Structure formats: C-alpha cells, structure tokens
N, CA and C of each residue as an Amber inpcrd file, in Angstrom:
protein
   540
 -42.8330000   2.7040000   0.6620000 -41.9020000   2.0900000   1.5860000
 -40.5450000   2.8160000   1.2410000 -39.9650000   3.1500000   2.2970000
 -38.5950000   3.8980000   2.2330000 -37.3860000   2.9680000   1.9880000
 -36.4520000   3.4170000   1.3310000 -35.3300000   2.6340000   1.0420000
 -34.5570000   2.2460000   2.3140000 -33.8960000   1.1310000   2.3410000
 -33.2600000   0.6310000   3.5380000 -31.9110000   1.4220000   3.7130000
 -31.6300000   2.2420000   4.7330000 -30.5380000   2.9940000   4.9450000
 -29.3620000   2.2640000   5.3770000 -29.5040000   0.9260000   5.7160000
 -28.4050000   0.2200000   6.2860000 -27.4160000  -0.2450000   5.1770000
 -26.1670000   0.3050000   4.9410000 -25.2670000   0.0770000   3.9560000
 -24.6150000  -1.3680000   4.0170000 -24.7940000  -2.0010000   5.1940000
 -24.2730000  -3.3990000   5.3690000 -25.1270000  -4.3470000   4.6270000
 -26.3840000  -4.0920000   4.4230000 -27.3140000  -5.0100000   3.7380000
 -27.1470000  -4.8080000   2.3670000 -27.1700000  -6.0030000   1.5390000
 -27.0460000  -5.8670000   0.1290000 -28.3210000  -5.3190000  -0.5390000
 -28.0310000  -4.6590000  -1.6220000 -29.1280000  -4.1060000  -2.3640000
 -29.7850000  -5.0960000  -3.1790000 -31.1480000  -5.4020000  -3.0540000
 -31.6630000  -6.5120000  -3.7370000 -31.6860000  -6.3020000  -5.3100000
 -31.5600000  -5.0000000  -5.6320000 -31.5310000  -4.8340000  -7.1130000
 -30.1690000  -4.8440000  -7.8850000 -29.1160000  -4.8340000  -6.9750000
 -27.8040000  -4.7580000  -7.4850000 -27.2700000  -6.1780000  -7.8610000
 -26.3720000  -6.2880000  -8.7050000 -25.7810000  -7.5100000  -9.0950000
 -24.7500000  -7.9900000  -8.0640000 -24.4590000  -9.2560000  -8.0520000
 -23.3790000  -9.8440000  -7.0640000 -22.0540000  -9.2060000  -7.1940000
 -21.6070000  -8.8760000  -8.4360000 -20.4290000  -8.1890000  -8.6990000
 -20.3410000  -6.8480000  -8.1040000 -21.4610000  -6.1320000  -8.1710000
 -21.5850000  -4.6930000  -7.5960000 -21.4880000  -4.7760000  -6.0990000
 -22.1980000  -5.7780000  -5.5190000 -22.2180000  -5.9970000  -4.1060000
 -20.8970000  -6.3290000  -3.5870000 -20.2250000  -7.2520000  -4.2390000
 -18.9300000  -7.6880000  -3.9450000 -17.9000000  -6.5460000  -3.9500000
 -17.9490000  -5.7200000  -4.9670000 -17.1020000  -4.6010000  -5.0510000
 -17.3510000  -3.5690000  -3.9750000 -18.6120000  -3.3960000  -3.6250000
 -18.9020000  -2.3310000  -2.5420000 -18.5090000  -2.8740000  -1.2300000
 -18.4750000  -4.2300000  -0.9890000 -18.0930000  -4.7700000   0.2220000
 -16.5150000  -4.5760000   0.3220000 -15.8780000  -4.9920000  -0.7330000
 -14.3810000  -4.8540000  -0.7320000 -13.8990000  -3.3120000  -0.6460000
 -14.6920000  -2.4300000  -1.2580000 -14.2950000  -1.0060000  -1.0350000
 -14.5710000  -0.5420000   0.2290000 -15.6100000  -1.0370000   0.9910000
 -15.9530000  -0.5990000   2.4070000 -14.7740000  -1.2470000   3.2760000
 -14.2570000  -2.4490000   3.0210000 -13.2090000  -2.9770000   3.8130000
 -11.9330000  -2.1620000   3.6450000 -11.6670000  -1.7380000   2.3660000
 -10.3710000  -0.8590000   2.2340000 -10.5040000   0.5100000   2.8400000
 -11.6740000   1.0150000   2.7900000 -11.8370000   2.4140000   3.2680000
 -12.0580000   2.4600000   4.8830000 -11.1440000   2.1400000   5.4980000
 -11.1980000   2.1550000   7.0490000 -11.0310000   3.5600000   7.5030000
 -11.6780000   3.8090000   8.7950000 -11.4090000   5.0770000   9.3690000
 -10.0100000   5.2590000   9.8850000  -9.3510000   6.3270000   9.2770000
  -7.9360000   6.5220000   9.6930000  -7.7470000   7.3080000  10.9590000
  -8.9110000   7.8500000  11.3380000  -8.7500000   8.6900000  12.6160000
  -8.0110000   8.1040000  13.8260000  -8.3040000   6.8830000  14.0390000
  -7.5640000   6.2210000  15.3810000  -6.0540000   6.2400000  15.0640000
  -5.6760000   5.8700000  13.8570000  -4.2240000   5.7920000  13.4240000
  -3.6070000   7.1810000  13.5970000  -4.3150000   8.1760000  13.0300000
  -3.8170000   9.5400000  12.9550000  -3.6300000   9.9680000  14.4340000
  -4.6520000   9.8330000  15.3070000  -4.5300000  10.2620000  16.6830000
  -3.3920000   9.5870000  17.4290000  -3.1560000   8.1640000  17.2120000
  -2.0500000   7.4480000  17.7040000  -0.7260000   8.0700000  17.2680000
  -0.6580000   8.4710000  16.0440000   0.6090000   9.0250000  15.5850000
   0.7680000  10.2730000  16.2170000  -0.2870000  11.1540000  16.2290000
  -0.1110000  12.4620000  16.8950000   0.3510000  12.2910000  18.3280000
  -0.3280000  11.3970000  19.1350000   0.0280000  11.1480000  20.3650000
   1.5230000  10.8150000  20.6260000   2.0300000   9.8930000  19.7750000
   3.4600000   9.5040000  19.7430000   4.3670000  10.5730000  19.4450000
   4.0210000  11.4050000  18.4940000   4.9100000  12.5280000  18.1080000
   5.0250000  13.6320000  19.3510000   3.9190000  13.7960000  19.8390000
   3.8490000  14.8060000  20.9590000   4.6810000  14.2670000  22.2030000
   4.4310000  12.9980000  22.4350000   5.1550000  12.3050000  23.5500000
   6.7690000  12.4110000  23.2290000   7.0210000  12.0740000  21.9740000
   8.5430000  12.2080000  21.6260000   9.1400000  13.6120000  21.6860000
   8.3430000  14.5510000  21.4070000   8.6830000  16.0380000  21.4360000
   8.8420000  16.4210000  22.9780000   8.0810000  15.9260000  23.8080000
   8.0990000  16.2010000  25.3130000   9.3810000  15.5260000  25.7100000
   9.7090000  14.3370000  25.2780000  10.8490000  13.6200000  25.7150000
  12.0600000  14.4970000  25.1590000  12.0470000  14.9840000  24.0700000
  13.2550000  15.5540000  23.3920000  13.5110000  16.9350000  24.1390000
  12.4500000  17.5860000  24.6530000  12.5610000  18.7470000  25.4140000
  13.3460000  18.4950000  26.8030000  12.7970000  17.4250000  27.4790000
  13.4080000  16.9430000  28.6670000  14.8990000  16.5120000  28.4790000
  15.1550000  15.8800000  27.3690000  16.4610000  15.4850000  27.0120000
  17.4080000  16.7510000  26.7220000  16.7130000  17.6810000  26.1200000
  17.5160000  18.8960000  25.7740000  17.9450000  19.7030000  27.0400000
  16.8830000  19.7460000  27.9540000  17.1500000  20.3450000  29.2920000
  18.3500000  19.6680000  30.1110000  18.3280000  18.2860000  30.0740000
  19.4720000  17.5420000  30.6630000  20.7710000  17.9120000  30.0770000
  20.8070000  17.9400000  28.7670000  21.9790000  18.3800000  28.0430000
  22.5240000  19.7520000  28.4100000  21.5510000  20.7630000  28.5020000
  21.9680000  22.1050000  29.0090000  22.5040000  22.0450000  30.4370000
  21.7490000  21.1820000  31.1970000  22.2680000  21.0290000  32.7020000
  23.7290000  20.5620000  32.6560000  24.0580000  19.6350000  31.7690000
  25.3320000  18.9170000  31.7830000  26.4280000  19.9420000  31.2480000
  25.9430000  20.6230000  30.3480000  26.9400000  21.6750000  29.8140000
  27.2450000  22.8270000  30.8260000  26.1610000  23.2560000  31.6060000
  26.4140000  24.2690000  32.5930000  27.0810000  23.8040000  33.8390000
  27.3360000  22.5530000  33.9240000  28.0520000  21.9730000  35.0700000
  29.5510000  22.5520000  35.1240000  29.9820000  22.7890000  33.9730000
  31.3830000  23.4240000  33.8690000  32.4960000  22.4540000  33.7230000
  32.3120000  21.1630000  33.9280000  33.3770000  20.1300000  33.8540000
  33.4510000  19.7550000  32.3500000  34.6240000  19.2610000  32.0750000
  35.0230000  18.8760000  30.6920000  34.0480000  17.6830000  30.2720000
  33.9650000  16.8550000  31.2710000  33.2430000  15.6040000  30.8290000
  31.6060000  15.9730000  30.8260000  31.1750000  16.8070000  31.6430000
  29.8290000  17.2560000  31.6160000  29.5230000  17.9700000  30.3080000
  30.4190000  18.8980000  29.8500000  30.2450000  19.5670000  28.7000000
  30.2760000  18.6700000  27.4620000  31.1160000  17.7070000  27.4430000
  31.1800000  16.7650000  26.3430000  29.9110000  15.8640000  26.1780000
  29.5350000  15.3360000  27.3950000  28.3010000  14.5460000  27.3090000
  27.1200000  15.4800000  27.0120000  27.0060000  16.7240000  27.6520000
  25.9400000  17.5890000  27.2900000  25.8180000  17.8030000  25.8870000
  26.9110000  18.1360000  25.2270000  26.8080000  18.3670000  23.7410000
  26.2780000  17.1000000  22.9960000  26.7260000  15.9410000  23.3960000
  26.2500000  14.7550000  22.8760000  24.7830000  14.5130000  23.0170000
  24.3670000  14.7410000  24.2400000  22.8960000  14.6570000  24.6270000
  21.9610000  15.6370000  23.8550000  22.5520000  16.9240000  23.5810000
  21.8950000  17.9190000  22.8430000  21.6580000  17.5280000  21.3800000
  22.6360000  16.7000000  20.8360000  22.4180000  16.1690000  19.4680000
  21.2780000  15.3310000  19.2750000  21.0540000  14.4260000  20.3610000
  19.9370000  13.4690000  20.1290000  18.6080000  13.8750000  19.9060000
  18.1130000  15.0320000  20.5220000  16.7570000  15.5400000  20.1230000
  16.7640000  15.9550000  18.6560000  17.8360000  16.5710000  18.1570000
  17.8510000  16.9480000  16.7350000  17.7690000  15.8130000  15.8030000
  18.4950000  14.7340000  16.1610000  18.4090000  13.4850000  15.3190000
  17.0310000  12.8930000  15.4170000  16.3970000  12.9000000  16.6460000
  15.0630000  12.2900000  16.7680000  14.0690000  13.1040000  15.9850000
  14.1090000  14.4810000  16.0300000  13.2000000  15.2320000  15.1480000
  13.3570000  14.9540000  13.6930000  14.6130000  14.9000000  13.3340000
  14.9140000  14.6060000  11.8980000  14.2910000  13.1780000  11.4730000
  14.4610000  12.1590000  12.4070000  13.8570000  10.8070000  12.0260000
  12.3530000  10.9290000  11.9920000  11.7340000  11.6440000  12.9740000
  10.3180000  11.6430000  12.9920000   9.8400000  12.3280000  11.6610000
  10.4310000  13.5020000  11.3640000  10.0510000  14.1780000  10.1360000
  10.2190000  13.3170000   8.9460000  11.3780000  12.7190000   8.8030000
  11.4790000  11.9090000   7.6650000  10.6310000  10.7060000   7.5400000
  10.2700000  10.1070000   8.6740000   9.3070000   9.0330000   8.6430000
   7.9150000   9.4500000   8.3410000   7.4300000  10.6180000   8.9840000
   6.2110000  11.0740000   8.5030000   6.0340000  11.4820000   7.1740000
   7.0490000  12.1290000   6.5650000   6.9960000  12.4590000   5.2300000
   6.8950000  11.3870000   4.2620000   7.7460000  10.3080000   4.5770000
   7.6500000   9.0960000   3.7260000   6.2990000   8.4160000   3.8580000
   5.7110000   8.3400000   4.9910000   4.3870000   7.8000000   5.1490000
   3.2960000   8.4930000   4.3290000   3.4150000   9.8340000   4.4400000
   2.4770000  10.7260000   3.6230000   2.6750000  10.4520000   2.1530000
   3.8750000  10.4580000   1.5950000   4.1690000  10.0780000   0.3340000
   3.6380000   8.7700000  -0.2100000   3.9420000   7.8220000   0.7530000
   3.3530000   6.4200000   0.4050000   1.9280000   6.3770000   0.2360000
   1.2340000   7.0130000   1.1420000  -0.2070000   7.0980000   1.1230000
  -0.7620000   7.8110000  -0.1350000  -0.1070000   8.7640000  -0.5440000
  -0.4300000   9.5710000  -1.8310000  -0.4380000   8.5380000  -2.9780000
   0.7110000   7.8160000  -3.0370000   0.9460000   6.8220000  -4.0990000
  -0.1740000   5.7470000  -3.9620000  -0.4700000   5.3230000  -2.8430000
  -1.5230000   4.2050000  -2.6030000  -2.8110000   4.7190000  -3.1020000
  -3.1810000   5.9310000  -2.6590000  -4.4380000   6.5690000  -3.1000000
  -4.4990000   6.6260000  -4.6350000  -3.5080000   7.1700000  -5.3200000
  -3.4650000   7.3400000  -6.7930000  -3.6160000   5.9620000  -7.4440000
  -2.8510000   4.9500000  -6.9960000  -2.9020000   3.6040000  -7.6200000
  -4.3490000   2.9670000  -7.3450000  -4.9410000   3.2350000  -6.1360000
  -6.2710000   2.7910000  -5.9620000  -7.2750000   3.4980000  -6.8920000
  -7.1320000   4.7610000  -7.0580000  -8.0810000   5.4720000  -7.9410000
  -7.8910000   5.0460000  -9.3870000  -6.7500000   4.5360000  -9.7950000
  -6.5550000   4.0310000 -11.1630000  -7.0480000   2.4680000 -11.2560000
  -7.2540000   1.8580000 -10.0980000  -7.6220000   0.4260000  -9.9440000
  -6.5550000  -0.5150000 -10.3270000  -5.2560000  -0.0830000  -9.9770000
  -4.1550000  -0.8990000 -10.3460000  -3.4600000  -1.3750000  -9.1150000
  -4.2010000  -1.3790000  -7.9740000  -3.5420000  -1.9140000  -6.8030000
  -3.6540000  -3.5070000  -6.8050000  -2.6020000  -4.1130000  -6.1310000
  -2.5390000  -5.5770000  -6.1070000  -3.6660000  -6.0990000  -5.4410000
  -4.3630000  -7.1030000  -5.9230000  -5.4790000  -7.7600000  -5.2320000
  -4.9850000  -9.0360000  -4.5120000  -4.7570000  -9.0500000  -3.2150000
  -4.1920000 -10.1470000  -2.5160000  -5.3610000 -10.7130000  -1.6030000
  -6.5850000 -10.2580000  -1.8880000  -7.6800000 -10.7460000  -1.0440000
  -7.8930000 -12.2400000  -0.9950000  -7.7250000 -12.8240000  -2.0950000
  -7.9280000 -14.3040000  -2.3490000  -6.7210000 -15.0730000  -2.1200000
  -5.6970000 -14.4930000  -1.7530000  -4.3880000 -15.3310000  -1.5140000
  -4.4890000 -16.1790000  -0.2880000  -3.9140000 -17.3240000  -0.3320000
  -3.8200000 -18.1490000   0.9850000  -2.9220000 -17.5020000   1.9930000
  -3.3750000 -17.5630000   3.2250000  -2.7460000 -16.8130000   4.2600000
  -2.2840000 -17.8350000   5.4190000  -1.2670000 -17.5150000   6.1620000
  -0.7750000 -18.2330000   7.3180000  -1.8090000 -17.8040000   8.4940000
  -1.7580000 -18.5000000   9.5990000  -2.5320000 -18.1150000  10.6820000
  -2.2610000 -16.7340000  11.2480000  -0.9800000 -16.2830000  10.9490000
  -0.5780000 -14.8650000  11.3030000  -1.2430000 -13.8210000  10.5900000
  -1.7220000 -14.2270000   9.3100000  -2.3930000 -13.2280000   8.3900000
  -1.4890000 -12.8910000   7.3270000  -0.2040000 -13.3490000   7.3370000
   0.7570000 -13.0000000   6.1950000   0.3340000 -13.9930000   5.0600000
   0.6430000 -13.5790000   3.8460000   0.3610000 -14.3210000   2.6930000
   1.3780000 -15.5480000   2.6100000   0.9560000 -16.7370000   2.2650000
   1.7060000 -17.9350000   2.1600000   2.9050000 -17.5230000   1.2740000
   4.0720000 -18.1180000   1.5950000   5.4000000 -17.7700000   0.8930000
   5.1700000 -18.0970000  -0.6220000   4.7860000 -19.2890000  -0.8740000
   4.6050000 -19.7320000  -2.3540000   3.7800000 -18.8310000  -3.1080000
   2.5650000 -18.4430000  -2.5140000   1.7000000 -17.4930000  -3.3440000
   2.3740000 -16.0600000  -3.4040000   3.0500000 -15.5840000  -2.3030000
   3.7050000 -14.2910000  -2.4570000   4.8590000 -14.4150000  -3.4780000
   5.5250000 -15.4920000  -3.5760000   6.6180000 -15.5450000  -4.6340000
   6.0840000 -15.5490000  -5.9810000   4.9240000 -16.2690000  -6.1500000
   4.3390000 -16.3620000  -7.5550000   3.7800000 -14.9390000  -7.8700000
   3.2060000 -14.1610000  -7.0060000   2.8400000 -12.7590000  -7.1370000
   3.9900000 -11.9480000  -7.5950000   5.1660000 -12.0270000  -6.7650000
   6.1820000 -11.3120000  -7.0640000   6.8610000 -11.6610000  -8.4070000
   6.7790000 -12.7890000  -8.9200000   7.3720000 -13.1820000 -10.2430000
   6.4720000 -12.5170000 -11.3890000   5.1940000 -12.5870000 -11.1280000
   4.2770000 -11.8700000 -12.1060000   4.5450000 -10.3780000 -12.1890000
   4.7490000  -9.6870000 -10.9760000   4.6730000  -8.3050000 -10.9340000
   6.1960000  -7.9130000 -11.4570000   7.2000000  -8.7620000 -11.1350000
   8.5370000  -8.3490000 -11.6180000   8.4770000  -8.2910000 -13.1570000
   7.7920000  -9.1880000 -13.7890000   7.8040000  -9.2500000 -15.2130000
   7.1570000  -7.8920000 -15.8000000   6.0720000  -7.4720000 -15.1450000
   5.4680000  -6.1000000 -15.4420000   6.4970000  -4.9940000 -15.3110000
   7.2240000  -5.0330000 -14.1370000   8.0910000  -3.8980000 -13.8540000
   9.3180000  -3.9990000 -14.7690000   9.8510000  -5.1180000 -15.1640000
  10.9070000  -5.2140000 -16.1020000  10.5310000  -4.7110000 -17.4870000
   9.2590000  -4.8610000 -17.9060000   8.6980000  -4.2750000 -19.1960000
   8.7380000  -2.8380000 -19.1540000   8.5720000  -2.1080000 -17.9560000
   8.5050000  -0.7010000 -18.0500000   8.9820000  -0.2810000 -16.5000000
  10.3650000  -0.2340000 -16.2590000  10.7540000   0.0540000 -14.9060000
  10.7580000   1.6010000 -14.6510000  10.4670000   2.4370000 -15.5840000
  10.3600000   3.8680000 -15.3680000   9.0520000   4.3770000 -15.0330000
   8.0870000   3.4300000 -15.0150000   6.6970000   3.8160000 -14.6690000
   6.5430000   3.7380000 -13.2170000   6.1080000   4.6890000 -12.5060000
   5.9580000   4.7200000 -10.9890000   5.0370000   3.6960000 -10.5960000
   3.9490000   3.5120000 -11.3880000   2.9580000   2.4310000 -11.0380000
   3.5560000   1.0480000 -10.9360000   4.3920000   0.7650000 -11.9270000
   5.0700000  -0.5280000 -11.8950000   6.0290000  -0.6370000 -10.7030000
   6.7490000   0.4630000 -10.4320000   7.6240000   0.3690000  -9.3730000
   6.9700000   0.2680000  -7.9980000   5.8540000   0.9410000  -7.8690000
   5.1170000   0.9370000  -6.6160000   4.6200000  -0.4940000  -6.4580000
   4.0710000  -1.1300000  -7.5530000   3.5340000  -2.4380000  -7.3680000
   4.6600000  -3.5200000  -7.0420000   5.8170000  -3.3310000  -7.5600000
   6.8520000  -4.2410000  -7.2550000   7.3220000  -4.0090000  -5.7830000
   7.2190000  -2.8490000  -5.2370000   7.5910000  -2.5450000  -3.9810000
   6.5700000  -3.2490000  -2.9500000   5.2790000  -3.2490000  -3.3620000
   4.3840000  -3.9550000  -2.5860000   4.6010000  -5.3890000  -2.5880000
   4.9670000  -5.9490000  -3.8540000   5.2580000  -7.5140000  -3.9630000
   6.4130000  -7.9080000  -3.1720000   7.5010000  -7.0260000  -3.1920000
   8.6320000  -7.2690000  -2.2350000   8.1190000  -7.4360000  -0.8820000
   7.1570000  -6.5130000  -0.3760000   6.7700000  -6.4590000   0.9850000
   6.0110000  -7.7930000   1.2690000   5.0600000  -8.1580000   0.4250000
   4.3350000  -9.3260000   0.5350000   5.2390000 -10.6010000   0.5700000
   6.3110000 -10.5120000  -0.1690000   7.3050000 -11.6520000  -0.2450000
   8.1930000 -11.7710000   0.9720000   8.0970000 -10.5460000   1.7610000
   8.9890000 -10.4960000   3.0220000  10.3070000  -9.8530000   2.9580000
  10.5130000  -9.2990000   1.7740000  11.8720000  -8.6030000   1.6990000
  11.6940000  -6.9960000   1.7940000  11.6490000  -6.7330000   3.1450000
  11.3470000  -5.4270000   3.4800000  12.4170000  -4.2640000   2.9790000
  13.6500000  -4.6490000   3.0850000  14.7100000  -3.6280000   2.5560000
  14.4490000  -3.3280000   1.1920000  14.2970000  -4.3830000   0.1850000
  14.0390000  -4.0090000  -1.1570000  12.7580000  -3.3490000  -1.4140000
  11.7340000  -3.7020000  -0.5380000  10.4370000  -2.9730000  -0.6200000
  10.6510000  -1.4900000  -0.3150000  11.3980000  -1.0870000   0.8150000
  11.6450000   0.2920000   0.9640000  12.3860000   1.0170000  -0.0930000
  13.4040000   0.2060000  -0.6030000  14.1650000   0.8640000  -1.6330000
  13.3740000   1.1480000  -2.9280000  12.4980000   0.2370000  -3.3070000
  11.6620000   0.4330000  -4.4950000  10.6170000   1.4720000  -4.2450000
  10.0770000   1.5540000  -3.0500000   9.0350000   2.5010000  -2.6450000
   9.6420000   3.8530000  -2.7660000  10.9370000   4.0630000  -2.3490000
  11.5540000   5.3730000  -2.4430000  11.6000000   5.6770000  -3.9430000
  12.0790000   4.6580000  -4.6870000  12.1180000   4.8810000  -6.2210000
  10.8920000   5.2780000  -6.7690000   9.7690000   4.6080000  -6.3960000
   8.4610000   4.9010000  -6.8580000   8.0460000   6.4260000  -6.5180000
   8.3920000   6.7540000  -5.2730000   8.0640000   8.1780000  -4.9080000
   8.8190000   9.1340000  -5.8560000  10.0130000   8.8910000  -6.0290000
  10.9160000   9.7670000  -6.9080000  10.2620000   9.8330000  -8.3710000
   9.8260000   8.7630000  -8.8580000   9.2750000   8.6590000 -10.1620000
   7.8500000   9.3650000 -10.1860000   7.1860000   9.2870000  -9.1770000
   5.8500000   9.8460000  -9.0470000   6.0340000  11.4400000  -9.0170000
   7.0560000  11.9320000  -8.2750000   7.3080000  13.2690000  -8.3370000
   7.9060000  13.8560000  -9.6320000   8.6000000  12.9740000 -10.2940000
   9.2600000  13.4290000 -11.5110000   8.3440000  13.3210000 -12.8310000
   7.1660000  12.8530000 -12.6720000   6.3420000  12.5550000 -13.8700000
   5.9410000  13.8440000 -14.4380000   5.6220000  13.8540000 -15.7280000
   5.2630000  15.0910000 -16.4070000   3.8030000  15.4190000 -16.3250000
C-alpha cells in the first residue's frame, strides 16, 4: 500500500506534538505570491500615475505663465516624493520580512495562537498587555540584542501602539545590520 500523499491528513505514526507543529507551520507558511502580485500591481499603477502627473507638471511649466511655472514645479516634485515613499516602504517591508524569517528559523517568534481574540481578530487588550509586560522584561535585560528588540516591536504592535512598534522595528533592523 502506497503512503498517503495528502499532507492535510495526520500521519498515523507521528505524535500529536509533531502533527500540531506541522499544522501550525503550514498555517504560517502561506503562499506569498498573491500579496507580491498585488504589491507589484500597485507599484506599477503608482508609476503610471507619477508619469501622468509629471507630464501635467511639464505642461504647466511650458504654459509660460508665472503661476503655471510655479504650480508645474510643485507638481513635478510630487512624483519624486512618491517614488521615494514607495522605495522606503518596500525596503522597510523587505527588511522586516528578513528579520521575521530569521526569528522564525531560531524559533524565537512570539506565539500568540492561543491568546483570546476579539471578534475582529485582534488580541484581547488584557492578553496583549500581559504579553507586552513579559516581553518588555526580556528586552530590558538585553536591549542591544536585535531579537529582543524585534520581539518588543511585535508586542507593541499586538498591544495597539503602532508608533512605538515602528520605532522599535527600525531599531531592530539597525541592530540586525550592525551585528558581528
């Protein structure tokens, strides 16, 4: 009899812990292609928009009037700002994914799978605050370790403090780059 090729069915010879681990790993390893395609589509759409905006800026400048030239220069600045924002956002996203992958490989990611959740899917406030308090103690013990800084950034995010989460994630990226 041939082995069952269906990965969704449990292995009758494996332990419950192995099966649970395999299921949670399968859930974490989602296919990223739809997200990548959507990002690519949005970036291309924004680039087309920037080209059209740039053409309008040139049209305003070539109108020859003082107001047209002033507004045209202002309009020409917008595509450059947009390109810079897209590049910065994509670079940050790639860096954050690199850290997430490294943390996952080390088995040090935060396990929030069993935490109570609101109907919206967000973690209950009390549980997120308790998680944050525990992770903050770890971070305070060694704030120069990028792993601890990454974990506290995630804890800030779960607790709903997005501003501090971004700040700590930037710090984690800098620490990760600077490690020996």
